[in-house]
gemmi code that builds the backbone of each chain (N, CA, C; Angstrom):
import gemmi

chains = {
    "A": [
        ("MET", (13.661, -43.438, 21.119), (12.566, -42.558, 21.520), (13.016, -41.109, 21.532)),
        ("GLN", (14.188, -40.922, 22.076), (14.711, -39.556, 22.169), (14.751, -38.895, 20.796)),
        ("ARG", (15.264, -39.678, 19.860), (15.457, -39.133, 18.525), (14.102, -38.816, 17.898)),
        ("ARG", (13.176, -39.735, 18.103), (11.858, -39.540, 17.505), (11.209, -38.265, 18.051)),
        ("LYS", (11.386, -38.109, 19.351), (10.796, -36.941, 19.996), (11.397, -35.663, 19.416)),
        ("PHE", (12.697, -35.701, 19.265), (13.398, -34.520, 18.728), (12.905, -34.192, 17.326)),
        ("LEU", (12.752, -35.248, 16.534), (12.339, -35.043, 15.146), (10.946, -34.426, 15.074)),
        ("SER", (10.050, -34.959, 15.882), (8.684, -34.456, 15.830), (8.640, -33.002, 16.302)),
        ("LEU", (9.485, -32.714, 17.297), (9.526, -31.336, 17.806), (10.034, -30.374, 16.741)),
        ("SER", (11.099, -30.797, 16.055), (11.665, -29.901, 15.045), (10.685, -29.743, 13.893)),
        ("GLY", (9.926, -30.814, 13.621), (8.903, -30.731, 12.584), (7.872, -29.688, 12.951)),
        ("LEU", (7.446, -29.691, 14.194), (6.463, -28.730, 14.688), (7.002, -27.313, 14.574)),
        ("ALA", (8.274, -27.176, 14.933), (8.883, -25.844, 14.900), (8.904, -25.313, 13.483)),
        ("ALA", (9.191, -26.182, 12.527), (9.241, -25.765, 11.128), (7.865, -25.299, 10.673)),
        ("VAL", (6.833, -26.029, 11.077), (5.465, -25.664, 10.706), (5.117, -24.310, 11.301)),
        ("ALA", (5.509, -24.125, 12.560), (5.196, -22.873, 13.236), (5.875, -21.697, 12.548)),
        ("ALA", (7.098, -21.948, 12.074), (7.843, -20.869, 11.428), (7.221, -20.505, 10.086)),
        ("LEU", (6.644, -21.499, 9.421), (6.058, -21.254, 8.110), (4.674, -20.622, 8.209)),
        ("ALA", (4.000, -20.921, 9.306), (2.596, -20.566, 9.435), (2.266, -19.102, 9.131)),
        ("PRO", (3.044, -18.142, 9.654), (2.641, -16.751, 9.421), (2.545, -16.402, 7.945)),
        ("ALA", (3.348, -17.061, 7.119), (3.356, -16.710, 5.711), (2.251, -17.418, 4.936)),
        ("SER", (1.793, -18.562, 5.432), (0.863, -19.334, 4.617), (-0.577, -19.300, 5.136)),
        ("VAL", (-0.759, -19.414, 6.435), (-2.103, -19.521, 6.966), (-2.849, -18.207, 6.811)),
        ("ASN", (-3.964, -18.262, 6.119), (-4.876, -17.138, 6.193), (-4.336, -15.854, 5.572)),
        ("ALA", (-3.172, -15.917, 4.950), (-2.574, -14.678, 4.477), (-2.853, -14.498, 2.992)),
        ("GLU", (-3.098, -13.260, 2.615), (-3.310, -12.987, 1.205), (-2.544, -11.734, 0.815)),
        ("ASP", (-1.687, -11.890, -0.180), (-0.976, -10.738, -0.702), (-1.779, -10.210, -1.883)),
        ("PHE", (-2.499, -9.121, -1.652), (-3.396, -8.613, -2.684), (-2.642, -8.129, -3.916)),
        ("ARG", (-1.378, -7.816, -3.750), (-0.622, -7.358, -4.915), (-0.368, -8.510, -5.866)),
        ("LYS", (-0.322, -9.743, -5.307), (-0.109, -10.910, -6.155), (-1.429, -11.488, -6.630)),
        ("THR", (-2.417, -11.566, -5.722), (-3.672, -12.211, -6.088), (-4.549, -11.306, -6.940)),
        ("LYS", (-4.426, -9.993, -6.724), (-5.279, -9.073, -7.490), (-4.424, -7.953, -8.097)),
        ("PRO", (-3.553, -8.278, -9.048), (-2.611, -7.279, -9.565), (-3.296, -6.103, -10.267)),
        ("THR", (-4.482, -6.329, -10.838), (-5.125, -5.260, -11.607), (-5.644, -4.135, -10.718)),
        ("VAL", (-5.846, -4.437, -9.421), (-6.326, -3.402, -8.499), (-5.344, -2.239, -8.465)),
        ("TRP", (-4.063, -2.564, -8.512), (-3.020, -1.564, -8.273), (-2.707, -0.740, -9.507)),
        ("THR", (-3.199, -1.164, -10.668), (-2.936, -0.389, -11.871), (-4.192, 0.342, -12.338)),
        ("ALA", (-5.331, 0.093, -11.688), (-6.578, 0.750, -12.087), (-6.491, 2.243, -11.818)),
        ("HIS", (-7.036, 3.036, -12.751), (-6.906, 4.483, -12.623), (-8.094, 5.140, -11.948)),
        ("THR", (-9.243, 4.510, -11.983), (-10.384, 5.116, -11.308), (-10.800, 4.247, -10.120)),
        ("VAL", (-11.462, 4.903, -9.178), (-11.869, 4.211, -7.961), (-12.802, 3.053, -8.287)),
        ("ASP", (-13.758, 3.307, -9.193), (-14.712, 2.258, -9.547), (-14.019, 1.042, -10.161)),
        ("ASP", (-13.072, 1.305, -11.063), (-12.323, 0.208, -11.678), (-11.568, -0.600, -10.630)),
        ("ALA", (-10.955, 0.128, -9.691), (-10.155, -0.544, -8.673), (-11.046, -1.393, -7.760)),
        ("ILE", (-12.201, -0.846, -7.394), (-13.101, -1.593, -6.523), (-13.627, -2.827, -7.251)),
        ("THR", (-13.946, -2.660, -8.533), (-14.422, -3.801, -9.310), (-13.332, -4.862, -9.430)),
        ("ALA", (-12.089, -4.420, -9.634), (-10.989, -5.374, -9.740), (-10.792, -6.129, -8.429)),
        ("MET", (-11.067, -5.444, -7.340), (-10.845, -6.033, -6.021), (-11.992, -6.959, -5.630)),
        ("TYR", (-13.220, -6.482, -5.809), (-14.362, -7.217, -5.263), (-15.354, -7.698, -6.323)),
        ("GLY", (-15.160, -7.301, -7.570), (-16.043, -7.770, -8.619), (-17.308, -6.946, -8.778)),
        ("THR", (-17.544, -5.994, -7.888), (-18.723, -5.161, -7.973), (-18.449, -3.836, -7.273)),
        ("THR", (-19.255, -2.830, -7.559), (-19.089, -1.585, -6.819), (-20.304, -1.320, -5.933)),
        ("ALA", (-21.260, -2.246, -5.953), (-22.461, -2.078, -5.138), (-22.108, -2.203, -3.666)),
        ("ALA", (-22.269, -1.101, -2.924), (-21.901, -1.115, -1.517), (-22.898, -0.298, -0.707)),
        ("THR", (-23.104, -0.718, 0.526), (-23.992, 0.011, 1.418), (-23.188, 1.092, 2.127)),
        ("GLU", (-23.734, 2.290, 2.140), (-22.988, 3.377, 2.761), (-23.319, 3.458, 4.247)),
        ("SER", (-22.764, 2.538, 5.020), (-22.980, 2.589, 6.472), (-21.958, 1.719, 7.175)),
        ("GLY", (-21.746, 2.019, 8.435), (-20.909, 1.159, 9.265), (-19.416, 1.392, 9.126)),
        ("VAL", (-19.017, 2.256, 8.216), (-17.588, 2.516, 8.034), (-17.314, 3.993, 8.315)),
        ("THR", (-16.404, 4.247, 9.230), (-16.054, 5.629, 9.538), (-14.664, 5.920, 9.004)),
        ("LEU", (-14.610, 6.920, 8.143), (-13.336, 7.328, 7.572), (-13.040, 8.725, 8.094)),
        ("THR", (-11.964, 8.858, 8.845), (-11.638, 10.153, 9.439), (-10.386, 10.727, 8.796)),
        ("MET", (-10.549, 11.937, 8.286), (-9.429, 12.666, 7.692), (-9.659, 14.153, 7.936)),
        ("PRO", (-8.609, 14.949, 7.858), (-8.841, 16.390, 8.002), (-9.598, 16.933, 6.794)),
        ("ASP", (-10.380, 18.021, 6.981), (-11.117, 18.609, 5.862), (-10.164, 19.265, 4.874)),
        ("VAL", (-9.133, 19.888, 5.433), (-8.101, 20.472, 4.586), (-6.764, 19.927, 5.066)),
        ("ALA", (-6.064, 19.243, 4.189), (-4.758, 18.710, 4.558), (-3.698, 19.713, 4.135)),
        ("SER", (-2.853, 20.112, 5.072), (-1.865, 21.132, 4.739), (-0.741, 20.550, 3.905)),
        ("ASN", (-0.424, 19.300, 4.113), (0.677, 18.692, 3.383), (0.213, 17.393, 2.718)),
        ("GLY", (0.129, 17.417, 1.401), (-0.325, 16.237, 0.676), (0.663, 15.087, 0.709)),
        ("GLY", (1.866, 15.332, 1.221), (2.866, 14.276, 1.303), (2.588, 13.291, 2.414)),
        ("ALA", (1.821, 13.716, 3.409), (1.486, 12.819, 4.519), (0.138, 13.239, 5.102)),
        ("VAL", (-0.905, 12.678, 4.555), (-2.249, 12.983, 5.034), (-2.717, 11.836, 5.931)),
        ("PRO", (-3.081, 12.154, 7.167), (-3.514, 11.072, 8.046), (-4.882, 10.511, 7.650)),
        ("VAL", (-5.009, 9.213, 7.693), (-6.269, 8.534, 7.390), (-6.563, 7.574, 8.535)),
        ("ASN", (-7.806, 7.537, 8.942), (-8.201, 6.535, 9.929), (-9.465, 5.848, 9.442)),
        ("VAL", (-9.441, 4.516, 9.437), (-10.624, 3.743, 9.071), (-11.061, 2.952, 10.292)),
        ("LYS", (-12.333, 3.073, 10.604), (-12.874, 2.369, 11.767), (-14.149, 1.664, 11.355)),
        ("SER", (-14.357, 0.490, 11.903), (-15.614, -0.199, 11.637), (-15.809, -1.313, 12.645)),
        ("ASP", (-17.081, -1.594, 12.955), (-17.389, -2.712, 13.848), (-17.890, -3.916, 13.080)),
        ("ILE", (-17.892, -3.799, 11.758), (-18.401, -4.884, 10.921), (-17.470, -6.098, 11.027)),
        ("ASP", (-18.082, -7.268, 11.077), (-17.316, -8.507, 11.082), (-16.810, -8.712, 9.650)),
        ("ALA", (-15.557, -8.346, 9.429), (-15.116, -8.195, 8.043), (-14.000, -9.147, 7.651)),
        ("LYS", (-13.869, -9.300, 6.348), (-12.786, -10.095, 5.775), (-11.627, -9.200, 5.366)),
        ("SER", (-11.970, -8.078, 4.747), (-10.903, -7.195, 4.294), (-11.373, -5.742, 4.266)),
        ("VAL", (-10.386, -4.855, 4.220), (-10.651, -3.426, 4.161), (-9.735, -2.852, 3.088)),
        ("ALA", (-10.265, -1.960, 2.255), (-9.418, -1.366, 1.224), (-9.677, 0.127, 1.137)),
        ("ILE", (-8.613, 0.867, 0.824), (-8.728, 2.323, 0.731), (-8.340, 2.775, -0.684)),
        ("PHE", (-9.191, 3.652, -1.236), (-8.960, 4.184, -2.583), (-9.113, 5.697, -2.567)),
        ("GLN", (-8.566, 6.360, -3.591), (-8.785, 7.794, -3.739), (-8.776, 8.163, -5.219)),
        ("ASN", (-9.276, 9.367, -5.538), (-9.417, 9.721, -6.945), (-8.488, 10.850, -7.391)),
        ("ALA", (-7.413, 11.095, -6.629), (-6.528, 12.202, -6.994), (-5.250, 11.730, -7.671)),
        ("ASN", (-4.739, 10.611, -7.261), (-3.445, 10.141, -7.751), (-3.591, 9.385, -9.072)),
        ("PRO", (-2.475, 9.147, -9.766), (-2.547, 8.436, -11.048), (-3.247, 7.075, -10.934)),
        ("GLU", (-2.978, 6.347, -9.860), (-3.687, 5.086, -9.648), (-4.546, 5.212, -8.395)),
        ("ALA", (-5.601, 4.421, -8.343), (-6.619, 4.652, -7.312), (-6.339, 3.958, -5.983)),
        ("ALA", (-5.732, 2.790, -6.015), (-5.618, 2.002, -4.794), (-4.521, 2.532, -3.873)),
        ("ILE", (-4.791, 2.515, -2.593), (-3.771, 2.902, -1.620), (-3.348, 1.698, -0.797)),
        ("ALA", (-4.309, 1.040, -0.196), (-3.953, -0.072, 0.676), (-5.108, -1.048, 0.776)),
        ("ALA", (-4.771, -2.311, 0.990), (-5.786, -3.329, 1.211), (-5.366, -4.162, 2.419)),
        ("PHE", (-6.192, -4.138, 3.434), (-5.898, -4.862, 4.664), (-6.628, -6.202, 4.653)),
        ("THR", (-6.001, -7.214, 5.213), (-6.707, -8.447, 5.492), (-7.051, -8.431, 6.979)),
        ("VAL", (-8.301, -8.671, 7.287), (-8.704, -8.643, 8.687), (-8.566, -10.048, 9.268)),
        ("HIS", (-7.810, -10.159, 10.339), (-7.593, -11.447, 10.965), (-8.407, -11.583, 12.243)),
        ("GLU", (-8.388, -12.794, 12.769), (-9.219, -13.157, 13.912), (-9.141, -12.123, 15.036)),
        ("ASN", (-7.931, -11.705, 15.374), (-7.786, -10.804, 16.513), (-7.678, -9.330, 16.120)),
        ("SER", (-7.789, -9.059, 14.842), (-7.651, -7.670, 14.398), (-8.881, -6.857, 14.775)),
        ("ILE", (-8.636, -5.592, 15.039), (-9.727, -4.653, 15.232), (-9.640, -3.689, 14.059)),
        ("ILE", (-10.769, -3.374, 13.443), (-10.691, -2.450, 12.314), (-10.598, -1.036, 12.856)),
        ("ASN", (-9.385, -0.606, 13.012), (-9.093, 0.754, 13.432), (-7.676, 1.029, 12.937)),
        ("TYR", (-7.591, 1.363, 11.673), (-6.290, 1.499, 11.043), (-5.949, 2.964, 10.791)),
        ("ASP", (-4.750, 3.337, 11.172), (-4.240, 4.661, 10.842), (-3.115, 4.510, 9.837)),
        ("LEU", (-3.127, 5.379, 8.841), (-2.054, 5.384, 7.854), (-1.769, 6.825, 7.481)),
        ("LYS", (-0.605, 7.051, 6.897), (-0.357, 8.364, 6.300), (-0.180, 8.143, 4.814)),
        ("ILE", (-0.899, 8.944, 4.045), (-0.869, 8.713, 2.607), (-0.490, 9.984, 1.844)),
        ("LYS", (-0.136, 9.766, 0.578), (0.183, 10.889, -0.306), (-1.039, 11.183, -1.156)),
        ("LEU", (-1.345, 12.459, -1.328), (-2.441, 12.846, -2.209), (-1.965, 13.960, -3.128)),
        ("LYS", (-2.214, 13.773, -4.403), (-1.838, 14.780, -5.376), (-2.862, 15.911, -5.299)),
        ("SER", (-2.370, 17.140, -5.447), (-3.292, 18.255, -5.308), (-3.369, 19.069, -6.591)),
        ("ASP", (-4.588, 19.290, -7.073), (-4.735, 20.283, -8.139), (-5.839, 21.264, -7.757)),
        ("GLY", (-6.080, 21.383, -6.474), (-7.025, 22.365, -5.988), (-8.456, 21.866, -5.877)),
        ("THR", (-8.799, 20.832, -6.644), (-10.165, 20.330, -6.585), (-10.308, 19.356, -5.419)),
        ("PRO", (-11.535, 19.223, -4.904), (-11.733, 18.308, -3.783), (-11.433, 16.856, -4.169)),
        ("ILE", (-10.879, 16.143, -3.214), (-10.502, 14.744, -3.418), (-11.452, 13.885, -2.600)),
        ("THR", (-11.864, 12.777, -3.161), (-12.691, 11.866, -2.384), (-11.897, 10.602, -2.081)),
        ("VAL", (-11.834, 10.285, -0.810), (-11.180, 9.051, -0.384), (-12.279, 8.061, -0.018)),
        ("THR", (-12.139, 6.831, -0.484), (-13.171, 5.829, -0.283), (-12.585, 4.644, 0.488)),
        ("ALA", (-13.287, 4.240, 1.528), (-12.873, 3.041, 2.255), (-13.949, 1.988, 2.099)),
        ("ILE", (-13.546, 0.797, 1.685), (-14.493, -0.294, 1.498), (-14.202, -1.367, 2.537)),
        ("VAL", (-15.248, -1.818, 3.201), (-15.110, -2.936, 4.126), (-15.889, -4.104, 3.548)),
        ("GLU", (-15.204, -5.220, 3.374), (-15.864, -6.415, 2.866), (-16.292, -7.266, 4.049)),
        ("GLY", (-17.585, -7.329, 4.274), (-18.098, -8.076, 5.419), (-18.026, -9.569, 5.194)),
        ("LYS", (-18.079, -10.323, 6.290), (-18.088, -11.784, 6.165), (-19.387, -12.259, 5.543)),
        ("ASP", (-20.409, -11.380, 5.539), (-21.674, -11.735, 4.896), (-21.610, -11.558, 3.381)),
        ("GLY", (-20.414, -11.166, 2.875), (-20.244, -11.048, 1.437), (-20.640, -9.702, 0.885)),
        ("LYS", (-21.181, -8.827, 1.730), (-21.598, -7.507, 1.250), (-20.467, -6.501, 1.418)),
        ("LEU", (-20.564, -5.431, 0.653), (-19.572, -4.367, 0.765), (-20.170, -3.174, 1.495)),
        ("TYR", (-19.380, -2.580, 2.341), (-19.798, -1.379, 3.046), (-18.797, -0.278, 2.713)),
        ("VAL", (-19.295, 0.920, 2.590), (-18.405, 1.976, 2.138), (-18.476, 3.198, 3.057)),
        ("GLY", (-17.329, 3.840, 3.217), (-17.265, 5.111, 3.922), (-16.484, 6.073, 3.042)),
        ("LYS", (-16.940, 7.341, 2.992), (-16.269, 8.283, 2.102), (-15.912, 9.564, 2.839)),
        ("LYS", (-14.915, 10.235, 2.308), (-14.532, 11.517, 2.886), (-14.013, 12.401, 1.759)),
        ("THR", (-14.513, 13.624, 1.729), (-14.052, 14.562, 0.717), (-13.192, 15.616, 1.390)),
        ("LEU", (-12.057, 15.896, 0.807), (-11.159, 16.878, 1.406), (-10.384, 17.612, 0.327)),
        ("THR", (-9.748, 18.695, 0.716), (-8.856, 19.378, -0.210), (-7.449, 19.349, 0.358)),
        ("VAL", (-6.484, 19.407, -0.535), (-5.085, 19.360, -0.130), (-4.420, 20.662, -0.556)),
        ("ALA", (-3.732, 21.292, 0.391), (-3.113, 22.582, 0.096), (-1.830, 22.419, -0.712)),
        ("LEU", (-1.050, 21.418, -0.354), (0.235, 21.213, -1.027), (0.316, 19.750, -1.456)),
        ("GLY", (0.503, 19.522, -2.736), (0.473, 18.164, -3.252), (1.638, 17.314, -2.770)),
        ("GLY", (1.465, 15.995, -2.849), (2.464, 15.099, -2.298), (3.093, 14.184, -3.316)),
        ("CYS", (2.595, 14.174, -4.532), (3.113, 13.206, -5.478), (4.107, 13.820, -6.438)),
        ("GLU", (4.117, 15.139, -6.497), (4.965, 15.800, -7.488), (6.433, 15.704, -7.082)),
        ("GLY", (6.664, 15.775, -5.780), (7.905, 15.618, -5.069), (9.194, 15.903, -5.737)),
    ],
    "B": [
        ("MET", (12.543, -1.303, 11.258), (11.191, -0.871, 11.560), (11.024, -0.689, 13.064)),
        ("LYS", (10.471, 0.460, 13.422), (10.270, 0.724, 14.846), (8.859, 0.304, 15.238)),
        ("VAL", (8.741, -0.442, 16.300), (7.433, -0.910, 16.729), (7.229, -0.591, 18.207)),
        ("LYS", (6.110, 0.072, 18.494), (5.768, 0.339, 19.891), (4.407, -0.250, 20.145)),
        ("ALA", (4.272, -1.018, 21.206), (2.984, -1.653, 21.484), (2.632, -1.471, 22.947)),
        ("LYS", (1.363, -1.176, 23.170), (0.921, -0.931, 24.533), (-0.407, -1.633, 24.780)),
        ("LEU", (-0.497, -2.291, 25.919), (-1.726, -3.001, 26.265), (-2.603, -2.104, 27.126)),
        ("LYS", (-3.856, -1.980, 26.685), (-4.804, -1.181, 27.455), (-6.083, -1.980, 27.531)),
        ("GLY", (-6.471, -2.403, 28.738), (-7.608, -3.313, 28.854), (-7.233, -4.612, 28.182)),
        ("ASP", (-8.022, -5.051, 27.189), (-7.633, -6.261, 26.465), (-7.214, -5.935, 25.029)),
        ("ILE", (-7.014, -4.650, 24.794), (-6.653, -4.234, 23.441), (-5.197, -3.780, 23.398)),
        ("VAL", (-4.469, -4.271, 22.418), (-3.091, -3.827, 22.225), (-3.086, -2.770, 21.128)),
        ("LYS", (-2.501, -1.620, 21.448), (-2.391, -0.558, 20.450), (-0.953, -0.512, 19.967)),
        ("VAL", (-0.796, -0.537, 18.672), (0.549, -0.561, 18.107), (0.772, 0.656, 17.214)),
        ("LYS", (1.956, 1.208, 17.342), (2.363, 2.310, 16.481), (3.686, 1.877, 15.867)),
        ("ALA", (3.788, 1.997, 14.564), (5.007, 1.530, 13.919), (5.467, 2.515, 12.863)),
        ("LEU", (6.766, 2.565, 12.695), (7.359, 3.451, 11.697), (8.274, 2.639, 10.796)),
        ("ALA", (8.064, 2.777, 9.502), (8.930, 2.115, 8.538), (9.751, 3.190, 7.850)),
        ("LYS", (11.060, 3.018, 7.849), (11.890, 4.005, 7.173), (12.014, 3.607, 5.715)),
        ("HIS", (11.378, 4.389, 4.856), (11.417, 4.052, 3.439), (11.114, 5.291, 2.611)),
        ("ALA", (11.827, 5.446, 1.505), (11.650, 6.639, 0.678), (10.298, 6.651, -0.024)),
        ("MET", (9.723, 5.486, -0.303), (8.418, 5.373, -0.958), (8.347, 6.198, -2.246)),
        ("THR", (9.255, 5.947, -3.168), (9.236, 6.685, -4.432), (8.097, 6.189, -5.312)),
        ("THR", (7.317, 7.129, -5.829), (6.248, 6.753, -6.744), (6.817, 6.647, -8.155)),
        ("TYR", (6.002, 6.138, -9.070), (6.430, 6.021, -10.464), (6.741, 7.408, -11.031)),
        ("ASP", (5.886, 8.389, -10.678), (6.078, 9.757, -11.175), (7.394, 10.343, -10.684)),
        ("GLN", (7.644, 10.161, -9.397), (8.868, 10.706, -8.807), (10.098, 10.059, -9.425)),
        ("ALA", (10.040, 8.756, -9.635), (11.173, 8.044, -10.211), (11.435, 8.519, -11.636)),
        ("LYS", (10.349, 8.768, -12.348), (10.485, 9.204, -13.732), (11.136, 10.587, -13.790)),
        ("LYS", (10.757, 11.439, -12.862), (11.320, 12.769, -12.815), (12.809, 12.721, -12.478)),
        ("LYS", (13.149, 11.841, -11.582), (14.498, 11.783, -11.060), (15.455, 11.076, -12.005)),
        ("THR", (15.079, 9.911, -12.468), (16.015, 9.094, -13.240), (15.554, 8.876, -14.668)),
        ("GLY", (14.343, 9.304, -14.981), (13.847, 9.101, -16.323), (13.247, 7.730, -16.547)),
        ("ASN", (13.331, 6.899, -15.533), (12.800, 5.542, -15.673), (11.801, 5.279, -14.550)),
        ("SER", (10.544, 5.149, -14.922), (9.537, 4.979, -13.874), (9.659, 3.620, -13.184)),
        ("ASP", (10.427, 2.724, -13.779), (10.597, 1.417, -13.157), (11.518, 1.483, -11.938)),
        ("ASP", (12.196, 2.632, -11.742), (13.039, 2.794, -10.562), (12.205, 3.039, -9.305)),
        ("ALA", (10.921, 3.204, -9.471), (10.055, 3.424, -8.318), (10.206, 2.277, -7.328)),
        ("ASN", (10.279, 2.651, -6.084), (10.384, 1.614, -5.070), (9.556, 2.027, -3.863)),
        ("PHE", (8.700, 1.148, -3.442), (7.843, 1.459, -2.303), (7.475, 0.163, -1.597)),
        ("ILE", (7.017, 0.300, -0.375), (6.623, -0.865, 0.410), (5.345, -1.443, -0.185)),
        ("THR", (5.338, -2.732, -0.417), (4.162, -3.340, -1.019), (3.358, -4.161, -0.020)),
        ("ARG", (3.986, -4.470, 1.113), (3.284, -5.366, 2.016), (3.872, -5.242, 3.413)),
        ("ILE", (2.999, -5.119, 4.386), (3.441, -5.054, 5.777), (2.639, -6.070, 6.577)),
        ("THR", (3.338, -6.828, 7.398), (2.616, -7.756, 8.257), (3.106, -7.615, 9.688)),
        ("ALA", (2.241, -7.941, 10.630), (2.624, -7.989, 12.029), (2.126, -9.297, 12.607)),
        ("THR", (3.000, -9.973, 13.346), (2.579, -11.212, 13.987), (2.872, -11.146, 15.479)),
        ("VAL", (2.044, -11.834, 16.236), (2.264, -11.989, 17.663), (2.111, -13.471, 17.970)),
        ("ASN", (3.108, -14.031, 18.594), (3.113, -15.462, 18.901), (2.811, -16.302, 17.656)),
        ("GLY", (3.364, -15.898, 16.539), (3.193, -16.666, 15.312), (1.873, -16.452, 14.612)),
        ("LYS", (1.014, -15.605, 15.148), (-0.298, -15.364, 14.547), (-0.328, -13.985, 13.918)),
        ("ILE", (-0.879, -13.897, 12.709), (-0.945, -12.590, 12.059), (-2.028, -11.742, 12.711)),
        ("VAL", (-1.684, -10.508, 13.052), (-2.681, -9.607, 13.611), (-2.904, -8.400, 12.715)),
        ("TYR", (-2.009, -8.191, 11.764), (-2.111, -7.026, 10.889), (-1.483, -7.390, 9.571)),
        ("GLU", (-2.198, -7.102, 8.514), (-1.663, -7.451, 7.213), (-2.203, -6.459, 6.204)),
        ("VAL", (-1.306, -5.836, 5.466), (-1.760, -4.862, 4.493), (-0.886, -4.899, 3.241)),
        ("SER", (-1.540, -4.858, 2.091), (-0.843, -4.686, 0.822), (-0.963, -3.212, 0.479)),
        ("THR", (0.138, -2.595, 0.115), (0.103, -1.148, -0.053), (0.584, -0.725, -1.436)),
        ("SER", (0.216, 0.488, -1.811), (0.648, 1.045, -3.082), (1.677, 2.130, -2.807)),
        ("GLN", (2.074, 2.828, -3.872), (3.101, 3.867, -3.742), (2.601, 5.109, -3.031)),
        ("PHE", (1.319, 5.128, -2.667), (0.760, 6.346, -2.109), (0.763, 6.409, -0.588)),
        ("LEU", (1.508, 5.536, 0.045), (1.762, 5.768, 1.467), (2.791, 6.890, 1.536)),
        ("SER", (2.787, 7.630, 2.645), (3.728, 8.735, 2.750), (5.157, 8.210, 2.855)),
        ("LYS", (6.095, 9.122, 2.713), (7.500, 8.788, 2.942), (7.656, 8.424, 4.418)),
        ("ASN", (8.469, 7.449, 4.720), (8.625, 6.949, 6.088), (7.262, 6.764, 6.778)),
        ("PRO", (6.437, 5.898, 6.238), (5.056, 5.820, 6.722), (4.937, 5.346, 8.174)),
        ("ILE", (4.001, 5.997, 8.844), (3.667, 5.605, 10.207), (2.331, 4.889, 10.134)),
        ("MET", (2.203, 3.768, 10.816), (0.884, 3.145, 10.860), (0.513, 2.797, 12.282)),
        ("LYS", (-0.771, 2.864, 12.546), (-1.270, 2.482, 13.862), (-2.344, 1.436, 13.659)),
        ("PHE", (-2.402, 0.486, 14.568), (-3.483, -0.487, 14.496), (-3.697, -1.097, 15.873)),
        ("GLN", (-4.773, -1.853, 15.999), (-5.119, -2.444, 17.285), (-5.500, -3.904, 17.099)),
        ("PHE", (-5.264, -4.680, 18.137), (-5.721, -6.070, 18.083), (-5.940, -6.593, 19.495)),
        ("LYS", (-6.556, -7.759, 19.546), (-6.847, -8.379, 20.841), (-6.067, -9.674, 20.980)),
        ("GLY", (-6.143, -10.281, 22.128), (-5.640, -11.636, 22.297), (-4.148, -11.746, 22.519)),
        ("ALA", (-3.541, -10.724, 23.116), (-2.125, -10.840, 23.461), (-1.937, -10.281, 24.861)),
        ("SER", (-0.822, -10.634, 25.491), (-0.607, -10.140, 26.839), (0.721, -9.409, 26.928)),
        ("LYS", (0.918, -8.762, 28.064), (2.128, -7.993, 28.311), (3.365, -8.858, 28.123)),
        ("GLY", (4.381, -8.314, 27.490), (5.621, -9.068, 27.317), (5.686, -9.823, 26.005)),
        ("ASP", (4.546, -10.032, 25.360), (4.559, -10.672, 24.039), (5.248, -9.741, 23.043)),
        ("LYS", (5.813, -10.361, 22.029), (6.520, -9.537, 21.057), (5.706, -9.358, 19.788)),
        ("VAL", (5.620, -8.118, 19.331), (4.995, -7.833, 18.040), (6.121, -7.780, 17.008)),
        ("VAL", (6.055, -8.665, 16.042), (7.094, -8.712, 15.010), (6.506, -8.184, 13.708)),
        ("MET", (7.093, -7.117, 13.195), (6.572, -6.529, 11.968), (7.597, -6.592, 10.855)),
        ("THR", (7.125, -6.875, 9.660), (8.015, -6.998, 8.512), (7.431, -6.245, 7.328)),
        ("TRP", (8.263, -5.522, 6.616), (7.798, -4.974, 5.341), (8.627, -5.528, 4.192)),
        ("VAL", (8.016, -5.566, 3.034), (8.678, -5.983, 1.805), (8.436, -4.876, 0.797)),
        ("ASP", (9.475, -4.481, 0.059), (9.234, -3.437, -0.931), (9.265, -4.002, -2.347)),
        ("ARG", (9.053, -3.117, -3.316), (8.895, -3.535, -4.701), (10.133, -4.235, -5.227)),
        ("LYS", (11.300, -3.850, -4.734), (12.548, -4.454, -5.197), (12.895, -5.715, -4.411)),
        ("GLY", (12.029, -6.093, -3.491), (12.257, -7.328, -2.749), (13.034, -7.169, -1.465)),
        ("ASN", (13.427, -5.925, -1.132), (14.092, -5.710, 0.150), (13.095, -5.962, 1.268)),
        ("THR", (13.603, -6.400, 2.402), (12.697, -6.640, 3.509), (13.362, -6.251, 4.820)),
        ("LYS", (12.569, -5.810, 5.748), (13.099, -5.413, 7.025), (12.123, -5.820, 8.126)),
        ("THR", (12.674, -6.263, 9.247), (11.832, -6.712, 10.336), (12.143, -5.912, 11.587)),
        ("GLY", (11.140, -5.592, 12.332), (11.314, -4.902, 13.596), (10.473, -5.572, 14.663)),
        ("LYS", (10.950, -5.443, 15.920), (10.213, -6.077, 17.003), (9.896, -5.071, 18.078)),
        ("GLY", (8.813, -5.284, 18.761), (8.475, -4.438, 19.896), (7.767, -5.283, 20.938)),
        ("LYS", (8.165, -5.074, 22.200), (7.530, -5.805, 23.289), (6.266, -5.078, 23.713)),
        ("ILE", (5.220, -5.823, 23.991), (3.984, -5.186, 24.456), (4.169, -4.747, 25.894)),
        ("LYS", (3.925, -3.440, 26.111), (4.139, -2.888, 27.440), (2.815, -2.693, 28.149)),
    ],
}
model = gemmi.Model(1)
for chain_id, residues in chains.items():
    chain = gemmi.Chain(chain_id)
    for i, (resn, *xyz) in enumerate(residues, 1):
        res = gemmi.Residue()
        res.name, res.seqid = resn, gemmi.SeqId(i, " ")
        for name, pos in zip(("N", "CA", "C"), xyz):
            atom = gemmi.Atom()
            atom.name, atom.element = name, gemmi.Element(name[0])
            atom.pos, atom.b_iso = gemmi.Position(*pos), 0.0
            res.add_atom(atom)
        chain.add_residue(res)
    model.add_chain(chain)
structure = gemmi.Structure()
structure.add_model(model)
structure.setup_entities()
């Protein structure tokens, strides 16, 4: 009995150790490789979700109007939508995709990141897409200018 | 990876710092002539009690030494937030922070 108990316990422990990597997890770089090589925002969104049709509501994207340093521009995405995933794109850098979040049971959509934005003086549009559990896409946008570029480095 | 977590009400706020050069393809090409030398974090995850609370696939456009903040529910004081990043070359680093 002792041995059996030990075996079942160690079996459980092994499952628990594996769980974070397998349950509910999606590596978008592996499952959707074309998203990361797309050059335009529309292409990237289509590669990610299959469509660009999105409702412009429910997603708040907060960024400064003028970023002094394009090497680290703060981004905040907030939403109360019951969502599956969140993705951020921009139209200044060579490739459009920045990040794709998977929303988990206990996650709150309130993500802060620092990103690089290339600057050529023209306004940049950053797009945040929230994929709702209802299958619809919601979008939030922010237009800003960057004083000093971050990709030339 | 540095992880700081604080419980406020029923929400845990986490601030994390990953030390990484985050070289883009352009930067690598300028430096070494080979854009394949680019190396950046491609994936960051955070788990609490074996459950994923934060998961993101990232591109080369995160800043150098990126800082990220996020929030989640369903954890209590003293629980550990374990965060791991993986970069393009397969390097990985894990950091832990106790929820205060």
